[in-house]
Residue frames as a rotation matrix with the C-alpha (Angstrom) as fourth column:
MET 1
-0.960 -0.153 -0.235 28.54
-0.082 0.955 -0.286 32.88
0.269 -0.255 -0.929 33.34
HIS 2
-0.635 0.772 0.006 25.20
0.013 0.018 -1.000 33.74
-0.772 -0.635 -0.021 34.92
ARG 3
-0.072 0.588 -0.806 23.73
-0.886 -0.409 -0.218 34.62
-0.458 0.698 0.550 31.50
TYR 4
-0.539 -0.208 -0.816 24.73
-0.659 0.708 0.254 31.22
0.525 0.675 -0.518 30.04
LEU 5
-0.984 0.172 -0.035 23.22
0.151 0.724 -0.673 29.42
-0.090 -0.668 -0.739 33.01
THR 6
-0.316 0.924 -0.216 19.87
-0.264 -0.304 -0.915 31.18
-0.911 -0.232 0.340 32.65
ASP 7
-0.085 0.236 -0.968 19.84
-0.995 -0.063 0.073 30.54
-0.043 0.970 0.240 28.88
ALA 8
-0.814 -0.267 -0.515 20.56
-0.317 0.948 0.010 26.86
0.486 0.171 -0.857 29.49
MET 9
-0.830 0.555 0.051 17.79
0.170 0.340 -0.925 26.67
-0.531 -0.759 -0.377 32.07
GLN 10
-0.109 0.807 -0.580 15.34
-0.701 -0.476 -0.531 28.28
-0.704 0.349 0.618 29.66
VAL 11
-0.323 -0.074 -0.943 16.23
-0.859 0.441 0.260 25.74
0.397 0.894 -0.206 26.98
VAL 12
-0.968 -0.052 -0.244 15.82
0.051 0.916 -0.397 22.85
0.244 -0.397 -0.885 29.42
THR 13
-0.598 0.798 -0.077 12.51
-0.083 -0.157 -0.984 24.23
-0.797 -0.582 0.160 30.67
LYS 14
-0.023 0.584 -0.811 11.16
-0.936 -0.298 -0.188 24.63
-0.351 0.755 0.553 27.14
ALA 15
-0.590 -0.261 -0.764 12.28
-0.586 0.790 0.182 21.11
0.556 0.556 -0.618 26.22
VAL 16
-0.966 0.257 -0.041 10.55
0.206 0.660 -0.723 19.63
-0.158 -0.706 -0.690 29.27
VAL 17
-0.319 0.895 -0.311 7.36
-0.407 -0.425 -0.808 21.58
-0.856 -0.131 0.500 28.58
VAL 18
-0.053 0.270 -0.961 7.31
-0.995 0.062 0.072 20.38
0.079 0.961 0.266 24.97
ALA 19
-0.747 -0.332 -0.576 8.24
-0.356 0.932 -0.074 16.78
0.561 0.149 -0.814 25.87
LEU 20
-0.877 0.437 -0.200 5.59
0.429 0.524 -0.736 16.50
-0.217 -0.731 -0.647 28.58
GLY 21
-0.458 0.728 -0.510 3.04
-0.236 -0.653 -0.720 19.14
-0.857 -0.209 0.471 27.67
LEU 22
-0.473 0.250 -0.845 2.50
-0.881 -0.141 0.451 18.30
-0.007 0.958 0.287 24.01
PRO 23
-0.835 0.194 -0.515 1.61
0.053 0.960 0.276 14.61
0.548 0.203 -0.811 24.57
TYR 24
-0.683 0.614 -0.396 -0.79
0.580 0.126 -0.805 15.50
-0.444 -0.779 -0.442 27.37
LEU 25
-0.482 0.495 -0.723 -2.32
-0.532 -0.821 -0.208 18.22
-0.697 0.285 0.659 25.22
ILE 26
-0.672 0.204 -0.712 -2.96
-0.605 0.404 0.686 15.65
0.428 0.892 -0.148 22.48
VAL 27
-0.816 0.361 -0.452 -4.57
0.489 0.847 -0.208 13.27
0.307 -0.391 -0.868 24.99
ILE 28
-0.580 0.623 -0.524 -6.78
0.254 -0.473 -0.843 15.96
-0.774 -0.623 0.116 26.47
ALA 29
-0.496 0.390 -0.776 -7.85
-0.798 -0.558 0.229 17.07
-0.343 0.733 0.588 22.98
ALA 30
-0.750 0.194 -0.633 -8.62
-0.267 0.786 0.558 13.47
0.606 0.587 -0.537 21.94
ASN 31
-0.752 0.475 -0.458 -10.59
0.660 0.537 -0.526 12.77
-0.004 -0.697 -0.717 25.13
THR 32
-0.546 0.576 -0.609 -12.49
-0.159 -0.784 -0.599 16.01
-0.823 -0.231 0.520 24.76
TYR 33
-0.526 0.306 -0.793 -13.36
-0.850 -0.172 0.497 15.21
0.016 0.936 0.351 21.15
TYR 34
-0.497 0.271 -0.824 -14.20
-0.219 0.880 0.421 11.51
0.840 0.390 -0.378 21.58
GLY 35
0.587 0.763 0.272 -15.45
-0.423 0.002 0.906 11.71
0.691 -0.647 0.324 25.16
TRP 36
-0.414 -0.691 0.593 -13.94
-0.868 0.103 -0.485 10.98
0.274 -0.716 -0.642 28.54
PRO 37
-0.755 0.140 -0.640 -14.39
0.184 0.983 -0.002 7.55
0.629 -0.120 -0.768 30.09
SER 38
0.050 0.887 0.458 -17.76
-0.515 -0.370 0.773 7.24
0.856 -0.274 0.439 31.82
SER 39
0.075 -0.055 -0.996 -16.56
0.718 0.696 0.016 6.08
0.692 -0.716 0.092 35.22
ARG 40
0.876 0.357 0.325 -16.73
0.031 -0.713 0.701 7.78
0.482 -0.604 -0.635 38.56
GLY 41
0.863 -0.497 -0.092 -14.02
0.054 -0.090 0.994 9.10
-0.502 -0.863 -0.051 40.78
GLU 42
0.118 -0.950 -0.288 -10.35
-0.557 -0.303 0.773 8.66
-0.822 0.069 -0.566 40.03
GLU 43
-0.110 -0.140 0.984 -10.92
0.525 0.833 0.177 6.01
-0.844 0.536 -0.018 37.37
LYS 44
0.878 0.472 0.084 -11.95
0.343 -0.496 -0.798 8.78
-0.335 0.729 -0.597 35.01
TYR 45
0.710 -0.648 -0.276 -8.41
-0.679 -0.734 -0.022 10.11
-0.188 0.203 -0.961 35.00
LYS 46
0.356 -0.587 0.727 -6.73
0.174 0.806 0.566 6.81
-0.918 -0.075 0.389 34.16
THR 47
0.789 -0.049 0.613 -6.45
0.613 0.006 -0.790 8.14
0.035 0.999 0.035 30.62
LEU 48
0.796 -0.521 0.308 -3.90
-0.458 -0.851 -0.256 10.62
0.396 0.063 -0.916 31.94
HIS 49
0.718 -0.597 0.358 -1.60
0.056 0.562 0.825 7.85
-0.693 -0.573 0.438 33.15
PRO 50
0.087 -0.766 -0.637 1.83
-0.705 -0.499 0.504 8.33
-0.704 0.405 -0.583 31.52
THR 51
-0.736 -0.388 0.555 1.94
0.066 0.775 0.629 4.95
-0.674 0.499 -0.544 29.76
ARG 52
0.115 0.854 0.507 -1.50
0.816 0.210 -0.538 5.51
-0.566 0.476 -0.673 28.23
VAL 53
0.644 0.059 -0.763 -0.52
-0.180 -0.957 -0.226 9.01
-0.744 0.283 -0.606 27.20
TYR 54
-0.299 -0.861 -0.412 2.56
-0.694 -0.101 0.713 7.84
-0.655 0.499 -0.567 25.33
LYS 55
-0.613 0.176 0.770 0.71
0.458 0.873 0.165 4.87
-0.644 0.454 -0.616 23.80
LEU 56
0.508 0.860 0.041 -1.96
0.583 -0.309 -0.751 7.18
-0.634 0.405 -0.659 22.44
ASN 57
0.488 -0.393 -0.779 0.65
-0.534 -0.841 0.090 9.56
-0.691 0.372 -0.620 21.08
TYR 58
-0.643 -0.703 0.304 2.45
-0.230 0.556 0.799 6.66
-0.730 0.444 -0.519 19.41
VAL 59
-0.196 0.671 0.715 -0.78
0.796 0.535 -0.283 5.69
-0.573 0.514 -0.639 17.67
VAL 60
0.742 0.453 -0.494 -1.39
0.148 -0.829 -0.539 9.29
-0.654 0.327 -0.682 16.60
LEU 61
-0.030 -0.838 -0.544 2.11
-0.681 -0.381 0.625 9.46
-0.731 0.389 -0.560 15.09
GLU 62
-0.698 -0.157 0.699 1.49
0.273 0.844 0.462 6.19
-0.662 0.514 -0.546 13.24
GLN 63
0.306 0.894 0.326 -1.71
0.764 -0.026 -0.644 7.63
-0.568 0.446 -0.692 11.81
LEU 64
0.584 -0.139 -0.800 0.15
-0.304 -0.951 -0.056 10.76
-0.753 0.276 -0.598 10.69
THR 65
-0.569 -0.817 0.095 2.45
-0.243 0.278 0.929 8.60
-0.785 0.506 -0.357 8.57
LEU 66
-0.188 0.590 0.785 -0.61
0.803 0.553 -0.224 7.71
-0.566 0.588 -0.578 6.47
LEU 67
0.535 0.401 -0.743 -0.75
0.026 -0.887 -0.460 11.32
-0.844 0.227 -0.485 5.28
LYS 68
-0.550 -0.788 -0.275 1.86
-0.313 -0.111 0.943 10.49
-0.774 0.605 -0.185 2.65
TRP 69
-0.718 0.353 0.600 -0.96
0.656 0.632 0.414 8.82
-0.233 0.690 -0.685 0.67
PHE 70
0.014 0.789 -0.615 -3.18
0.372 -0.575 -0.729 11.92
-0.928 -0.219 -0.302 0.76
PRO 71
-0.347 -0.137 -0.928 -2.01
-0.672 -0.655 0.347 13.35
-0.655 0.744 0.135 -2.62
LEU 72
-0.994 -0.001 -0.108 -2.74
-0.075 0.730 0.679 10.02
0.078 0.683 -0.726 -4.31
TRP 73
-0.446 0.888 -0.110 -6.21
0.762 0.312 -0.568 9.96
-0.470 -0.337 -0.816 -2.76
LEU 74
-0.020 0.409 -0.912 -6.84
-0.142 -0.904 -0.402 13.46
-0.990 0.122 0.076 -4.10
LYS 75
-0.709 -0.308 -0.635 -5.75
-0.649 -0.067 0.758 12.41
-0.276 0.949 -0.152 -7.61
TRP 76
-0.909 0.412 0.065 -8.02
0.414 0.873 0.259 9.38
0.049 0.262 -0.964 -7.58
ASN 77
-0.157 0.894 -0.420 -10.97
0.628 -0.238 -0.741 11.45
-0.762 -0.380 -0.524 -6.39
GLN 78
-0.170 0.037 -0.985 -10.33
-0.493 -0.869 0.052 14.08
-0.853 0.494 0.166 -9.02
PHE 79
-0.928 -0.225 -0.297 -10.09
-0.368 0.433 0.823 11.43
-0.056 0.873 -0.485 -11.74
TYR 80
-0.754 0.657 -0.012 -13.31
0.653 0.750 0.103 9.68
0.076 0.070 -0.995 -10.78
ARG 81
-0.135 0.725 -0.676 -15.28
0.448 -0.564 -0.694 12.86
-0.884 -0.396 -0.248 -10.10
SER 82
-0.470 -0.019 -0.883 -14.63
-0.684 -0.625 0.377 14.12
-0.559 0.781 0.280 -13.60
SER 83
0.148 0.658 0.739 -17.47
-0.017 0.748 -0.663 12.12
-0.989 0.085 0.122 -15.11
ASP 84
0.731 0.099 -0.675 -16.58
-0.638 -0.253 -0.728 13.23
-0.242 0.962 -0.122 -18.64
THR 85
-0.273 -0.931 -0.244 -13.28
-0.960 0.282 -0.001 11.36
0.069 0.234 -0.970 -18.50
VAL 86
-0.653 0.028 0.757 -14.77
-0.305 0.905 -0.296 8.16
-0.694 -0.424 -0.582 -17.12
THR 87
0.407 0.879 0.249 -17.77
-0.038 0.289 -0.957 8.10
-0.913 0.380 0.151 -19.47
LYS 88
0.531 -0.291 -0.796 -15.53
-0.843 -0.280 -0.460 8.87
-0.089 0.915 -0.393 -22.47
VAL 89
-0.606 -0.792 0.070 -13.24
-0.788 0.610 0.082 5.97
-0.108 -0.005 -0.994 -21.60
ILE 90
-0.393 0.540 0.744 -16.22
-0.021 0.804 -0.594 3.62
-0.919 -0.250 -0.305 -21.17
TYR 91
0.672 0.654 -0.347 -17.74
-0.323 -0.162 -0.932 4.79
-0.666 0.739 0.103 -24.47
ASP 92
0.151 -0.713 -0.685 -14.39
-0.987 -0.068 -0.147 4.29
0.058 0.698 -0.713 -26.25
ILE 93
-0.695 -0.405 0.594 -14.06
-0.504 0.864 -0.002 0.78
-0.512 -0.301 -0.804 -24.82
TYR 94
-0.003 0.797 0.604 -17.45
0.156 0.597 -0.787 -0.28
-0.988 0.092 -0.126 -26.20
SER 95
0.795 0.378 -0.475 -16.96
-0.340 -0.370 -0.864 1.38
-0.502 0.849 -0.166 -29.56
LEU 96
-0.006 -0.894 -0.449 -13.49
-0.994 -0.044 0.101 -0.05
-0.110 0.447 -0.888 -30.31
SER 97
0.565 0.106 -0.818 -12.52
-0.381 0.913 -0.144 -3.45
0.732 0.393 0.556 -31.54
LYS 98
0.971 -0.139 -0.195 -10.79
0.239 0.587 0.773 -6.02
0.006 -0.798 0.603 -29.32
SER 99
0.144 -0.984 0.108 -7.25
0.937 0.100 -0.335 -5.16
0.319 0.149 0.936 -30.50
SER 100
-0.185 -0.159 0.970 -7.80
0.069 -0.986 -0.149 -1.44
0.980 0.039 0.194 -29.91
TYR 101
0.825 0.551 0.125 -9.22
-0.127 -0.034 0.991 -2.28
0.550 -0.834 0.042 -26.49
SER 102
0.602 -0.668 -0.437 -5.85
0.797 0.469 0.380 -3.58
-0.049 -0.577 0.815 -25.29
ILE 103
-0.360 -0.718 0.596 -4.10
0.706 -0.627 -0.329 -0.47
0.610 0.302 0.733 -26.63
LEU 104
0.206 0.538 0.817 -6.59
-0.179 -0.801 0.572 1.74
0.962 -0.264 -0.068 -24.78
ILE 105
0.957 0.106 -0.270 -6.01
0.220 0.340 0.914 -0.14
0.189 -0.934 0.302 -21.52
HIS 106
0.140 -0.983 -0.122 -2.25
0.986 0.150 -0.071 0.21
0.088 -0.111 0.990 -21.99
VAL 107
-0.342 -0.229 0.911 -2.55
0.338 -0.935 -0.109 3.95
0.877 0.271 0.397 -22.62
ASN 108
0.572 0.649 0.502 -4.78
-0.250 -0.445 0.860 4.44
0.782 -0.617 -0.092 -19.57
THR 109
0.841 -0.301 -0.450 -2.49
0.541 0.492 0.682 2.49
0.016 -0.817 0.577 -17.25
THR 110
-0.233 -0.958 0.168 0.55
0.932 -0.269 -0.242 4.46
0.277 0.100 0.956 -18.38
TYR 111
-0.099 0.268 0.958 -1.41
0.036 -0.961 0.273 7.68
0.994 0.061 0.085 -17.92
LEU 112
0.880 0.463 0.107 -2.35
-0.106 -0.029 0.994 6.71
0.464 -0.886 0.024 -14.34
ALA 113
0.515 -0.762 -0.392 1.21
0.857 0.452 0.247 5.64
-0.011 -0.464 0.886 -13.61
MET 114
-0.424 -0.703 0.570 2.54
0.709 -0.650 -0.274 9.01
0.564 0.288 0.774 -14.76
ALA 115
0.260 0.611 0.748 -0.07
-0.065 -0.761 0.645 10.97
0.964 -0.216 -0.158 -12.80
């Protein structure tokens, strides 16, 4: 019985440390990186108020959802940095007739959609 009680207390303690410590750690890291407010006295520590801490963490989590677009950004950068591909497509556009131009655009859009 005593062993189960200590295990339960350890789990509760770890949960509280993660639930409270991690958000404050994020706020302290953000304020260290971007700079603490330039006010004197206790007003400097208003950033550590619980509502501001959780608001900042909510914004950080919203920004992390934008990471799902990171692979697409990498593909676009890779495509446009390969100057051979872009210049070849531009050269082909100018050297082809108008009917072939529409076929080329169709091929390129399907290629980008599949990538």
